[in-house]
C-alpha positions as CSV (number, residue, x, y, z in Angstrom):
1,M,-70.5,-7.4,-10.3
2,K,-69.3,-9.9,-13.0
3,N,-68.2,-7.0,-15.3
4,F,-66.2,-5.5,-12.4
5,I,-64.4,-8.9,-11.8
6,W,-63.6,-9.3,-15.5
7,S,-62.3,-5.7,-15.6
8,L,-59.9,-6.5,-12.7
9,I,-58.7,-9.7,-14.5
10,L,-58.0,-7.7,-17.7
11,V,-56.1,-5.0,-15.9
12,F,-54.0,-7.6,-14.1
13,A,-53.3,-9.3,-17.4
14,F,-52.2,-6.1,-19.1
15,Q,-49.9,-5.3,-16.2
16,S,-48.3,-8.7,-16.4
17,C,-47.7,-8.5,-20.1
18,A,-46.2,-5.0,-19.9
19,R,-43.8,-5.7,-17.1
20,V,-40.2,-6.7,-17.9
21,G,-38.8,-8.3,-14.8
22,Q,-38.6,-11.4,-12.6
23,P,-41.5,-13.8,-13.1
24,V,-43.2,-15.0,-10.0
25,G,-43.1,-18.8,-9.2
26,G,-41.7,-21.7,-11.2
27,D,-38.1,-22.9,-11.6
28,K,-35.3,-20.4,-11.6
29,D,-34.2,-19.4,-15.2
30,T,-30.6,-20.7,-15.8
31,I,-30.5,-20.4,-19.6
32,P,-28.6,-17.5,-21.2
33,P,-30.1,-15.4,-24.0
34,R,-30.2,-17.0,-27.5
35,F,-29.0,-15.2,-30.6
36,L,-31.7,-15.0,-33.3
37,G,-30.2,-13.0,-36.1
38,A,-28.8,-9.6,-37.3
39,N,-29.5,-6.7,-39.6
40,I,-26.8,-8.2,-41.9
41,D,-27.6,-10.9,-44.5
42,S,-27.4,-14.4,-43.1
43,T,-24.3,-15.2,-45.2
44,R,-22.6,-12.2,-43.5
45,V,-20.4,-11.6,-46.6
46,K,-20.1,-8.7,-49.0
47,V,-21.3,-6.4,-46.2
48,P,-21.3,-2.7,-47.5
49,R,-18.3,-0.8,-46.2
50,N,-20.5,2.2,-45.5
51,I,-22.8,0.4,-43.1
52,R,-23.2,2.4,-39.9
53,E,-24.9,0.0,-37.5
54,I,-24.7,-3.6,-36.4
55,K,-27.9,-4.8,-34.8
56,L,-28.1,-8.2,-33.1
57,K,-31.4,-9.8,-32.0
58,F,-32.1,-12.1,-29.1
59,N,-35.0,-14.2,-27.8
60,E,-35.5,-12.3,-24.5
61,Y,-34.8,-9.0,-22.9
62,I,-31.1,-8.4,-22.2
63,K,-28.8,-6.0,-20.5
64,L,-25.1,-5.2,-21.1
65,K,-22.7,-5.3,-18.2
66,D,-19.4,-3.4,-18.4
67,I,-19.7,-3.3,-22.2
68,Q,-16.8,-0.8,-22.6
69,K,-14.5,-3.3,-20.8
70,N,-15.9,-6.5,-22.3
71,L,-16.4,-5.6,-26.0
72,I,-13.4,-6.2,-28.3
73,I,-13.7,-5.4,-32.0
74,S,-11.1,-6.8,-34.4
75,P,-9.9,-5.0,-36.5
76,P,-10.6,-2.0,-34.3
77,I,-13.5,0.4,-35.1
78,K,-12.5,3.7,-33.6
79,K,-15.5,6.0,-33.9
80,I,-18.3,4.2,-32.0
81,T,-21.1,6.7,-31.3
82,K,-23.7,4.6,-29.5
83,I,-24.3,1.2,-27.9
84,I,-27.8,0.0,-26.9
85,P,-29.1,-1.1,-24.4
86,T,-27.9,1.3,-21.8
87,N,-30.3,1.6,-18.9
88,L,-33.4,-0.1,-20.0
89,P,-33.4,-3.7,-21.2
90,T,-34.1,-4.5,-24.9
91,K,-34.3,-7.6,-27.1
92,F,-31.4,-6.4,-29.3
93,V,-27.9,-5.0,-29.2
94,S,-27.2,-2.0,-31.4
95,I,-23.6,-0.7,-32.1
96,Q,-23.5,2.5,-34.1
97,F,-20.3,3.9,-35.6
98,E,-18.9,6.4,-38.1
99,D,-15.9,4.5,-39.5
100,T,-15.9,3.3,-43.1
101,L,-15.0,-0.4,-43.0
102,Q,-11.9,-1.8,-44.7
103,E,-12.4,-3.8,-47.9
104,N,-12.1,-7.5,-48.0
105,T,-11.8,-7.7,-44.3
106,T,-13.4,-10.0,-41.7
107,Y,-14.6,-8.2,-38.6
108,Q,-15.5,-9.8,-35.3
109,F,-17.3,-8.5,-32.3
110,N,-16.4,-10.4,-29.1
111,F,-18.7,-9.4,-26.3
112,G,-16.9,-11.3,-23.5
113,N,-19.3,-11.6,-20.6
114,A,-21.3,-8.4,-21.3
115,I,-24.6,-9.9,-22.6
116,Q,-26.9,-11.1,-19.8
117,D,-30.6,-11.8,-19.6
118,N,-32.6,-9.2,-17.6
119,N,-34.2,-11.6,-15.1
120,E,-31.5,-13.8,-13.7
121,A,-28.3,-12.2,-15.2
122,N,-27.5,-15.4,-17.0
123,V,-24.4,-14.6,-19.1
124,L,-24.0,-15.5,-22.7
125,R,-20.3,-16.1,-22.3
126,Y,-17.8,-14.9,-25.0
127,F,-20.5,-14.3,-27.6
128,N,-18.7,-13.7,-30.9
129,F,-20.3,-12.2,-34.1
130,A,-18.3,-12.0,-37.4
131,F,-19.0,-10.7,-40.9
132,S,-16.9,-9.8,-43.9
133,T,-16.8,-7.0,-46.4
134,G,-15.2,-9.4,-48.9
135,E,-16.3,-12.6,-50.6
136,K,-15.8,-14.9,-47.6
137,I,-15.3,-14.9,-43.9
138,D,-11.8,-15.8,-42.9
139,S,-11.8,-19.1,-41.0
140,T,-8.1,-19.3,-39.9
141,Y,-7.5,-19.2,-36.1
142,I,-4.8,-19.5,-33.5
143,S,-5.2,-20.7,-30.0
144,G,-3.0,-21.5,-27.0
145,E,-2.3,-20.8,-23.3
146,V,-1.0,-17.8,-21.4
147,K,0.5,-18.3,-17.9
148,D,1.6,-15.6,-15.5
149,A,5.1,-16.3,-14.2
150,F,4.5,-14.0,-11.2
151,N,1.0,-15.1,-10.2
152,I,2.2,-17.1,-7.2
153,D,-1.0,-18.7,-6.1
154,N,-2.9,-18.5,-9.4
155,N,-5.4,-16.3,-7.6
156,T,-7.6,-15.0,-10.5
157,K,-11.2,-14.6,-9.5
158,A,-13.8,-16.0,-11.9
159,N,-14.4,-13.6,-14.9
160,Q,-11.7,-11.3,-13.6
161,N,-8.8,-12.3,-15.9
162,K,-7.8,-9.1,-17.7
163,T,-5.1,-10.7,-19.8
164,V,-5.5,-10.2,-23.6
165,V,-3.7,-11.6,-26.6
166,G,-3.1,-9.4,-29.6
167,L,-1.8,-9.6,-33.2
168,Y,-0.1,-6.7,-34.9
169,Q,0.5,-6.7,-38.7
170,Y,4.2,-7.4,-38.9
171,K,6.5,-4.6,-40.2
172,D,9.8,-3.1,-39.4
173,S,8.4,-0.6,-36.9
174,I,5.3,-1.5,-34.9
175,D,3.4,1.1,-32.9
176,Y,2.5,-0.7,-29.6
177,K,0.7,2.5,-28.4
178,K,-2.2,1.5,-30.7
179,K,-4.6,-1.3,-30.3
180,P,-3.6,-4.6,-31.8
181,Y,-5.2,-5.4,-35.2
182,Y,-6.7,-8.6,-33.7
183,I,-7.3,-8.9,-30.0
184,S,-9.0,-11.4,-27.7
185,R,-9.4,-12.0,-24.0
186,V,-7.8,-14.9,-22.1
187,D,-10.3,-17.0,-20.2
188,D,-10.0,-17.8,-16.4
189,D,-8.0,-21.0,-17.3
190,G,-5.5,-19.1,-19.4
191,Y,-6.8,-20.3,-22.7
192,F,-7.1,-17.9,-25.7
193,E,-8.4,-18.1,-29.2
194,L,-8.1,-15.6,-32.0
195,E,-10.6,-16.4,-34.8
196,Y,-11.4,-15.2,-38.3
197,L,-7.9,-14.2,-39.1
198,T,-6.6,-13.0,-42.5
199,Q,-3.5,-15.0,-43.5
200,G,-0.2,-13.1,-43.3
201,N,2.7,-12.3,-41.0
202,Y,2.0,-10.9,-37.5
203,K,3.6,-10.0,-34.2
204,L,2.0,-11.9,-31.3
205,I,1.9,-10.4,-27.8
206,A,0.0,-11.0,-24.6
207,F,-0.4,-8.5,-21.8
208,S,-2.3,-7.9,-18.5
209,D,-4.6,-5.2,-19.6
210,D,-5.0,-3.9,-16.1
211,N,-6.6,-0.5,-17.1
212,E,-8.7,-2.3,-19.7
213,N,-7.9,0.1,-22.6
214,S,-6.7,-2.8,-24.9
215,I,-3.3,-1.1,-25.3
216,Y,-0.1,-2.4,-23.7
217,D,1.3,0.0,-21.1
218,A,5.0,-0.7,-20.6
219,G,6.2,-0.9,-17.0
220,A,2.6,-0.9,-15.7
221,E,1.4,-4.2,-17.2
222,K,3.0,-7.6,-17.6
223,I,4.0,-8.7,-21.0
224,G,4.7,-11.8,-23.0
225,F,5.7,-12.0,-26.7
226,Q,7.3,-14.0,-29.5
227,K,10.5,-12.6,-30.9
228,E,10.0,-14.0,-34.4
229,P,7.1,-13.0,-36.6
230,L,4.2,-15.5,-36.6
231,T,3.3,-16.6,-40.1
232,I,-0.4,-17.5,-40.3
233,D,-1.1,-19.5,-43.4
234,K,-3.2,-22.1,-41.6
235,S,-4.8,-22.5,-38.2
236,I,-2.3,-22.9,-35.3
237,S,-3.0,-24.3,-31.8
238,K,-1.1,-25.0,-28.6
239,I,0.8,-21.7,-28.6
240,K,2.5,-21.2,-25.2
241,M,3.1,-17.7,-23.8
242,T,4.4,-16.4,-20.4
243,L,3.6,-13.1,-18.8
244,S,6.4,-11.3,-16.9
245,P,6.8,-7.9,-15.3
246,S,7.8,-5.3,-17.8
247,Q,10.4,-2.5,-17.8
248,K,9.6,1.2,-18.2
249,K,11.6,3.5,-20.3
250,V,14.0,5.5,-18.2
251,K,12.9,9.1,-17.7
252,Y,12.9,11.9,-15.1
253,L,9.6,12.3,-13.2
254,E,9.8,14.9,-10.4
255,T,11.6,16.2,-7.4
256,K,10.1,16.1,-3.9
257,T,11.2,17.7,-0.6
258,V,11.8,15.0,2.1
259,E,13.5,14.8,5.5
260,G,17.0,16.2,5.2
261,G,16.9,17.1,1.5
262,I,15.2,16.2,-1.8
263,L,14.2,13.0,-3.5
264,V,14.7,12.8,-7.3
265,L,12.3,10.3,-8.9
266,F,12.7,8.4,-12.2
267,E,10.9,5.8,-14.2
268,G,12.5,2.7,-15.5
269,D,15.0,1.5,-12.9
270,P,18.1,3.4,-14.0
271,K,21.3,1.5,-13.3
272,A,23.3,4.5,-12.2
273,V,22.5,8.2,-11.8
274,K,25.0,11.0,-11.4
275,I,23.8,14.3,-9.8
276,A,25.8,17.5,-10.0
277,S,25.1,21.0,-8.6
278,V,24.6,23.9,-11.1
279,E,26.2,27.1,-10.0
280,E,26.7,25.6,-6.5
281,S,23.0,26.1,-5.8
282,L,22.9,22.8,-3.8
283,G,25.5,24.0,-1.4
284,D,27.1,21.1,0.6
285,F,25.3,17.9,-0.4
286,K,25.6,14.1,-0.6
287,V,24.0,11.8,-3.1
288,R,22.8,8.3,-2.5
289,H,21.5,6.1,-5.4
290,R,21.2,2.3,-5.1
291,Q,21.8,0.5,-8.4
292,Y,18.6,0.1,-10.4
293,S,16.5,2.1,-7.9
294,D,13.9,4.6,-9.3
295,S,14.9,7.3,-6.7
296,V,17.9,9.3,-5.8
297,K,18.2,10.9,-2.4
298,V,20.2,14.2,-2.2
299,W,21.1,15.1,1.4
300,L,21.4,18.9,1.8
301,K,23.3,20.8,4.5
302,P,20.9,23.4,6.2
303,F,21.2,26.8,4.6
304,G,21.7,28.7,7.8
305,K,19.4,31.8,8.2
306,E,17.7,31.1,4.9
307,Q,16.6,27.7,6.2
308,K,12.9,28.7,6.4
309,K,12.8,30.4,3.0
310,S,12.2,28.8,-0.4
311,K,15.4,28.4,-2.4
312,R,15.7,27.8,-6.1
313,L,17.9,24.8,-6.7
314,Q,19.4,23.7,-10.0
315,F,21.1,20.4,-10.6
316,S,22.0,18.2,-13.5
317,Y,21.5,14.4,-13.8
318,Q,23.2,11.9,-16.0
319,I,22.0,8.4,-16.9
320,G,24.3,6.8,-19.3
321,T,24.8,9.3,-22.1
322,K,21.6,11.2,-21.4
323,K,22.1,14.5,-19.5
324,D,19.6,17.1,-18.4
325,T,19.2,20.0,-16.0
326,V,16.4,20.4,-13.4
327,S,15.2,23.5,-11.6
328,T,13.1,23.3,-8.5
329,Y,12.1,25.3,-5.5
330,Y,13.1,23.8,-2.1
331,K,11.7,24.7,1.3
332,P,13.0,22.5,4.1
333,L,10.4,20.6,6.1
334,E,10.0,21.6,9.7
335,K,13.0,20.6,11.8
336,V,13.1,16.8,11.9
337,E,15.2,15.1,14.5
338,M,17.5,12.3,13.6
339,T,16.2,9.3,15.6
340,I,17.1,5.6,15.9
341,Q,14.7,2.7,16.7
342,N,14.4,-1.0,16.9
343,K,12.0,-2.1,14.1
344,K,12.6,-5.8,14.4
345,G,10.9,-6.4,17.8
346,N,12.3,-7.2,21.2
347,K,12.8,-10.9,20.6
348,I,15.8,-11.7,18.4
349,P,16.3,-15.1,16.7
350,P,19.2,-17.0,18.0
351,K,22.6,-16.6,16.2
352,K,21.4,-13.3,14.7
353,E,22.6,-9.8,15.2
354,F,20.6,-7.0,16.9
355,I,19.7,-4.3,14.4
356,F,18.5,-0.7,14.8
357,A,17.5,1.8,12.1
358,S,17.4,5.5,11.6
359,N,15.2,7.9,9.7
360,F,18.4,9.4,8.3
361,E,21.2,7.7,6.3
362,I,23.9,6.9,8.8
363,D,27.4,8.1,7.9
364,K,29.4,7.6,11.2
365,I,29.0,5.7,14.4
366,D,31.0,5.8,17.6
367,P,30.4,2.4,19.3
368,Q,33.2,3.0,21.8
369,K,30.7,5.3,23.6
370,W,28.0,2.6,23.7
371,S,27.5,-0.1,26.2
372,L,26.0,-3.6,26.0
373,K,25.0,-5.4,29.1
374,K,23.4,-8.7,30.0
375,D,20.7,-8.6,32.6
376,S,21.5,-4.9,33.2
377,T,24.8,-5.8,35.0
378,E,27.3,-7.8,33.1
379,A,29.2,-5.8,30.3
380,I,29.4,-7.7,27.0
381,Q,32.0,-7.2,24.2
382,F,30.4,-6.4,20.9
383,E,31.1,-5.1,17.4
384,A,28.9,-2.7,15.5
385,K,28.9,-1.6,11.8
386,I,26.8,0.3,9.3
387,V,25.0,-2.1,6.9
388,K,26.7,-1.7,3.5
389,D,23.6,-2.3,1.4
390,N,21.3,-0.4,3.7
391,P,23.1,2.5,5.4
392,Y,19.9,3.4,7.4
393,Q,20.7,0.4,9.6
394,V,23.4,-0.6,12.1
395,V,24.1,-4.2,13.2
396,V,25.4,-5.1,16.6
397,N,27.1,-8.5,16.9
398,A,28.0,-10.3,20.1
399,D,28.1,-13.7,21.8
400,F,24.4,-13.6,22.5
401,K,23.0,-16.5,24.5
402,E,19.5,-18.0,24.0
403,G,17.0,-17.0,26.6
404,E,19.1,-14.1,27.9
405,K,18.1,-10.5,28.1
406,Y,20.3,-7.6,27.0
407,Q,20.4,-3.8,27.1
408,L,22.1,-1.6,24.5
409,T,22.7,2.0,25.4
410,V,23.5,4.5,22.6
411,P,24.5,8.0,23.9
412,K,23.5,11.1,22.1
413,E,25.6,12.3,19.2
414,S,27.2,8.9,18.8
415,V,25.2,8.2,15.6
416,A,25.5,10.7,12.8
417,S,24.3,11.4,9.3
418,Y,26.0,13.7,6.9
419,F,24.7,16.9,8.5
420,E,22.7,15.7,11.5
421,K,23.4,13.7,14.8
422,T,21.1,12.1,17.3
423,N,20.4,14.6,20.0
424,K,19.4,12.2,22.8
425,S,20.4,8.9,24.3
426,Y,18.6,5.6,23.5
427,R,18.3,2.3,25.3
428,F,17.2,-0.9,23.6
429,D,16.0,-3.9,25.7
430,F,15.8,-7.2,23.9
431,E,15.9,-10.9,24.5
432,I,17.4,-13.8,22.5
433,D,14.7,-16.3,21.5
434,K,15.1,-20.0,21.9
435,S,15.9,-22.2,18.9
436,D,13.1,-24.5,20.0
437,N,10.6,-22.0,18.5
438,F,12.1,-22.2,15.0
439,G,12.3,-24.7,12.2
440,K,14.6,-25.5,9.3
441,C,14.2,-26.3,5.6
442,E,16.4,-27.8,2.9
443,F,15.7,-27.7,-0.9
444,R,17.6,-30.0,-3.2
445,L,17.4,-28.7,-6.7
446,K,17.3,-30.9,-9.8
447,N,18.2,-29.1,-13.1
448,P,19.2,-25.9,-11.3
449,P,20.0,-22.7,-13.2
450,S,23.5,-22.5,-14.6
451,S,23.9,-18.9,-13.3
452,K,23.3,-17.4,-9.9
453,F,19.8,-16.9,-8.6
454,W,17.8,-15.6,-5.7
455,F,16.1,-18.3,-3.7
456,Q,13.2,-16.5,-1.9
457,L,10.7,-17.3,0.9
458,L,7.6,-15.1,0.7
459,D,4.8,-14.5,3.2
460,A,1.0,-14.5,2.6
461,Q,1.3,-10.9,1.2
462,K,3.9,-12.1,-1.2
463,K,6.6,-10.0,0.4
464,V,10.1,-11.5,0.6
465,K,10.9,-12.5,4.1
466,F,14.1,-14.5,3.5
467,E,16.3,-14.9,0.5
468,Q,19.7,-16.2,-0.6
469,Y,21.8,-15.2,-3.7
470,T,23.6,-18.3,-4.7
471,N,24.3,-20.9,-7.4
472,A,24.3,-23.9,-5.0
473,P,22.1,-26.9,-5.8
474,I,21.2,-27.4,-2.1
475,I,19.6,-24.5,-0.3
476,K,19.3,-24.4,3.5
477,F,17.5,-22.0,5.8
478,D,18.1,-22.3,9.5
479,L,16.0,-20.8,12.3
480,L,12.9,-20.0,10.3
481,P,9.8,-18.7,12.2
482,A,7.0,-21.2,12.3
483,E,4.9,-19.9,9.4
484,Q,3.9,-20.8,5.9
485,Y,5.8,-19.5,2.9
486,Y,5.6,-19.3,-0.9
487,V,8.9,-20.4,-2.5
488,R,10.3,-18.6,-5.6
489,I,13.5,-18.6,-7.6
490,L,14.5,-15.6,-9.7
491,V,17.4,-16.3,-12.0
492,D,20.2,-13.7,-12.6
493,E,21.1,-14.9,-16.1
494,N,23.5,-12.0,-16.8
495,E,24.7,-12.0,-13.1
496,N,24.4,-8.2,-12.8
497,E,22.8,-8.8,-9.3
498,F,19.5,-7.4,-10.5
499,W,16.5,-9.3,-11.8
500,D,15.8,-7.9,-15.3
501,K,12.3,-7.4,-16.5
502,A,10.9,-7.8,-20.0
503,N,11.3,-5.1,-22.6
504,L,9.1,-5.4,-25.6
505,E,10.6,-2.4,-27.5
506,K,14.1,-4.0,-27.3
507,Q,12.8,-7.5,-27.6
508,I,14.3,-8.7,-24.4
509,F,12.7,-11.4,-22.4
510,A,12.5,-11.2,-18.6
511,E,15.0,-13.4,-16.8
512,K,13.6,-16.8,-15.8
513,S,11.6,-17.4,-12.6
514,Y,10.2,-20.5,-10.9
515,I,7.5,-21.0,-8.3
516,F,7.5,-24.1,-6.1
517,Y,4.3,-26.1,-6.5
518,K,3.6,-26.5,-2.8
519,I,3.4,-24.2,0.2
520,L,6.3,-24.6,2.6
521,T,5.0,-25.1,6.2
522,I,7.6,-24.6,8.9
523,R,7.0,-26.0,12.4
524,P,9.2,-25.6,15.5
525,L,11.9,-28.2,15.8
526,W,11.2,-29.7,12.4
527,E,13.3,-29.7,9.3
528,M,11.5,-29.9,5.9
529,V,13.5,-31.5,3.1
530,E,12.1,-30.9,-0.4
531,D,13.2,-32.1,-3.9
532,W,12.4,-29.6,-6.6
533,D,12.9,-30.4,-10.3
534,L,12.8,-27.1,-12.1
535,T,11.6,-28.7,-15.3
536,T,8.3,-29.8,-13.8
537,D,5.1,-28.4,-15.0
538,K,3.3,-28.7,-11.7
539,K,1.6,-25.5,-10.5
540,L,0.9,-24.2,-7.1
541,K,-2.9,-24.2,-6.6
542,A,-3.1,-23.5,-2.8
543,K,-3.0,-20.3,-0.9
544,I,-1.4,-19.5,2.5
545,R,-4.1,-19.5,5.1
546,K,-3.7,-17.3,8.1
547,A,-3.1,-19.3,11.3
548,P,-5.9,-18.9,13.9
549,T,-5.5,-16.2,16.5
550,K,-4.8,-17.2,20.1
551,K,-8.4,-16.5,21.0
552,M,-9.6,-18.7,18.2
553,K,-7.2,-21.5,19.1
554,N,-8.6,-21.5,22.7
555,R,-12.1,-21.7,21.3
556,L,-11.2,-24.6,19.0
557,G,-9.6,-26.4,21.9
558,N,-6.5,-27.1,19.8
559,T,-8.0,-30.3,18.4
560,Q,-6.1,-32.7,16.2
561,G,-7.1,-30.7,13.1
562,N,-4.5,-28.0,13.9
563,D,-1.0,-28.1,15.3
564,T,0.1,-25.7,18.1
565,N,0.7,-22.9,15.5
566,G,-2.8,-23.3,14.0
567,F,-1.7,-25.1,10.8
568,P,-3.6,-28.2,9.7
569,N,-2.3,-31.6,10.5
570,N,-3.5,-35.2,10.7
571,G,-3.3,-35.6,14.4
572,N,0.3,-36.8,14.5
573,N,1.3,-33.7,16.6
574,N,4.9,-34.8,17.5
575,S,8.4,-33.6,16.8
576,S,9.9,-37.0,16.1
577,G,9.9,-36.4,12.3
578,R,7.4,-39.3,11.8
579,G,3.9,-39.1,10.2
580,N,2.6,-36.7,7.6
581,P,1.9,-33.2,9.1
582,F,0.0,-32.2,6.0
583,G,-2.6,-34.8,6.6
584,G,-3.7,-37.6,4.2
585,G,-2.0,-39.0,1.1
586,L,1.6,-39.6,0.3
587,N,4.0,-36.7,0.3
588,T,7.5,-36.5,-1.0
589,E,9.2,-34.4,1.6
590,L,11.1,-35.7,4.6
591,Q,10.6,-34.4,8.1
592,R,13.3,-34.5,10.7
593,G,13.4,-33.4,14.3
594,F,16.5,-31.6,15.5
């Protein structure tokens, strides 16, 4: 019996020793793996150039998470054949490659957040291993901070910052389609550090490596750079860089069949595109291109009996001095009616026009055939016109009164595109909202831009809801819906009425942008007055929170923690302009009732 018991104990002991997993009992392990050594001599210098493996040893079993995304090798080693561990945990990391290393060069392997212990996934953050094929390991470094000019709420999840900083060896022509000579990831606070650098002249860039291939993709990723070469003859710190949206090189992409014709697509926001028919294959057509848009709409007159057959079209396009010819086959979509609809909702803000839109570009309207009535009986005088900047829309202006209901009747064939007309009548019922449901805001700018700019209010999805193109130091918005907004300025430095993105190839910085460091909260019958010094370094750290639904408000009982729109307050739920509706602390804005 005793032998049997001892046999069970020995079996259990062997199983415990052989298992690599979570130990039972005791405090939770919070300590990351510890580096013990490598297959390279401890001095890590004079490493043979023909070495084919780097092996790093640790004090416990480890695993590698997203190693392809995390591992950065500077200078790059191209032909990596194997990385261990893969599926099963080990007590070492092995990187095997075919490249012959460069002479007198310091190499570094930055593992980011890839190395984790097997039990609790404790991360050995930004583990960096360096060695040299020369007499010494280079000790020069540069460090600094990268900020994203378009990251409105600084919403970067922990360990999800994909921004990288890279150095290219400086020369007259730099191939940015290759990986930088030195490269490092930016941490979640925007800090970067490039270590073990050989002294010399370099080109410094930073980019949002969204596809994590360590190569800058123009137009798809944000970019920041220094125009002048960076001379590194000693360590440099406190370098400041700013990421901005980048511009793609202009080129033709494709042609698609759409309602009423074809859509010609480009990359790179061409300023102007000219379209011409080749051998009259387009027949009767109209071209619409909005400046700096990446698409051109070509409206085609139906081809009569051949309408249902595929037809070969040839046309030329010209962008600046560049000309080319395109051939495509066009088969019209099934007959699509021209329609109009109200996309703005049935409640119209006071002092605003009524707007309806079409699925076709509108070329002509006949408002003399229309009728506008109040309460279905009283005829109202009005004016109507096609929106110049958006010919898919028509605005109807009249002496609308708050709280009144109106009916607009648009008979068939009184709205026309180039080759189509509406084939039925439409009636739009709408009501003018009361100004009591809206708020106001005023911004007083200190150190404003010297050129014109767009002053924008954005919603929670960062879509522009309201904007003004101006150069005034005082900006006012009347009749704003009771919501929360992000506030942004885009400066039109060259006043071409287009916000220009960064272009690394041409060494052109993006035009300036500013983000207000607070969320703008609009409440009914309140006017918010804000002073904004554009030279401030304050950053917006809050996010717009969705207001509770009506059902949720009822459940909450509308306590003093929220105002009637669901936004937080401090219990001073009045419209007199007194108190701090943001709750607690001193704030700099004024609130006025109106």
